[in-house]
C-alpha positions in Angstrom: 27.1 -28.0 -2.7 25.6 -26.5 -5.7 22.1 -27.0 -4.4 23.0 -25.2 -1.2 24.2 -22.2 -3.1 20.9 -22.3 -5.2 18.8 -22.4 -2.1 20.8 -19.6 -0.4 20.5 -17.4 -3.6 16.7 -18.1 -3.9 16.3 -17.2 -0.2 18.2 -13.9 -0.6 16.3 -13.1 -3.8 13.0 -13.5 -1.9 14.1 -11.4 1.0 15.2 -8.7 -1.5 11.9 -8.8 -3.3 10.0 -8.5 0.1 12.1 -5.5 1.1 11.7 -3.9 -2.4 8.0 -4.2 -2.0 8.0 -2.8 1.5 10.0 0.1 0.2 7.6 0.8 -2.5 4.8 0.6 0.0 6.6 3.0 2.4 7.0 5.5 -0.4 3.4 5.4 -1.6 1.2 4.8 1.4 1.6 8.3 2.9 -0.2 9.7 -0.3 -3.3 7.5 0.7 -3.4 7.1 4.4 -2.3 8.8 7.6 1.2 7.3 8.3 0.7 7.7 12.1 -2.4 5.6 12.0 -1.6 3.0 9.4 -0.5 -0.3 10.4 0.7 -1.2 6.9 2.9 1.8 6.9 4.3 0.8 10.3 5.1 -2.7 9.1 6.7 -1.2 5.9 9.0 1.0 8.1 9.8 -1.8 10.4 10.9 -4.0 7.5 12.9 -1.4 5.6 14.6 0.7 8.3 17.3 -2.0 9.0 18.4 -1.6 5.4 18.1 2.2 5.1 19.8 3.0 8.6 23.3 2.0 7.6 23.1 4.0 4.3 21.7 7.0 6.3 24.5 6.7 8.9 27.1 6.8 6.1 25.5 9.8 4.5 25.4 11.8 7.8 29.0 11.1 8.5 29.9 12.3 4.9 27.5 15.2 5.2 25.7 14.3 1.9 22.1 15.4 1.3 21.5 16.9 4.7 19.8 20.1 3.4 17.8 18.3 0.8 14.0 17.7 1.0 14.6 14.2 -0.7 15.4 11.3 1.5 18.6 10.3 -0.5 19.3 7.3 1.9 16.0 5.8 1.0 16.7 6.3 -2.8 20.2 4.9 -2.6 19.2 2.0 -0.6 16.5 1.2 -3.1 19.0 1.3 -5.9 21.5 -0.9 -4.0 18.8 -3.5 -3.4 17.7 -3.5 -7.0 21.3 -3.9 -8.1 21.9 -6.7 -5.7 18.8 -8.5 -6.9 20.1 -8.0 -10.6 23.5 -9.3 -9.8 22.4 -12.2 -7.7 21.8 -14.6 -10.5 25.2 -13.9 -12.0 26.9 -15.0 -8.6 
């Protein structure tokens, strides 16, 4: 049973690492390429949007950050993923 939890924790850790990398790519790629023509940017959006959309939905319902030029849902999701990755070994 302990091996199963180890494999599950390692799998979740790898997924969180991939999503973190994709979010970093999504944040930085528009400075270097045209987002509308970049396949890498499209892949980064495809991988990260399922994680960002629930946070964005909550923020819209609570009317938080609507008038801000900063995408707070992206930032909060990034922090949540980093915290989950940091807490995962402790579980």
